[in-house]
C-alpha positions, -999 to +999 in steps of 0.1 A: +193-732-488+158-734-474+127-728-494+120-694-478+156-681-484+165-676-520+200-663-513+228-688-518+251-694-489+280-671-488+314-686-496+347-673-510+349-677-548+376-668-572+370-636-593+349-638-624+367-645-657+385-616-673+367-594-698+388-609-726+375-644-718+361-664-747+328-662-729+327-625-740+324-626-778+327-588-782+361-587-765+355-558-741+384-534-734+369-522-702+346-532-673+319-512-654+322-514-616+289-503-601+300-505-564+333-487-566+326-468-534+330-499-513+368-496-520+370-460-507+390-470-475+415-494-489+452-485-491+456-510-518+431-526-543+439-561-555+426-572-589+425-608-599+442-610-633+449-648-638+446-682-622+474-707-614+468-744-609+497-764-595+520-735-602+510-733-639+493-701-650+462-708-671+460-691-705+446-656-705+408-657-702+407-693-690+393-703-656+391-736-637+366-760-652+364-788-627+358-789-589+393-804-585+408-775-604+387-750-584+400-765-551+436-762-563+433-727-579+455-698-568+444-664-580+472-641-593+466-605-582+477-571-595+479-544-568+468-509-575+470-479-550+438-471-532+424-435-529+414-434-492+387-408-498+349-409-503+337-408-539+300-404-529+299-370-544+313-381-578+288-381-607+312-382-636+343-402-643+366-371-643+355-364-607+369-396-594+404-396-578+431-405-603+437-439-585+400-448-590+401-439-627+429-465-634 
């Protein structure tokens, strides 16, 4: 980064820890996605649900803690069907396509 640019360089990163991570002391049962509309055109939505390192799945809520682990991490995805329609007009949860509500 240079001093005039406060944005970090873009690089692929694994998904954030799951809501049930020990970092979240209230043990959330849901998550709020504020940019859901960017997924409008996808046939399939992949959600990171776990991490594997050297073929071993980390315990639920755990994430890589060292650079070496981060380099070796494999993200486990769950696939959900997309909705292939604009949700720009939706203002309430029940207006979203059923696939987007899941």
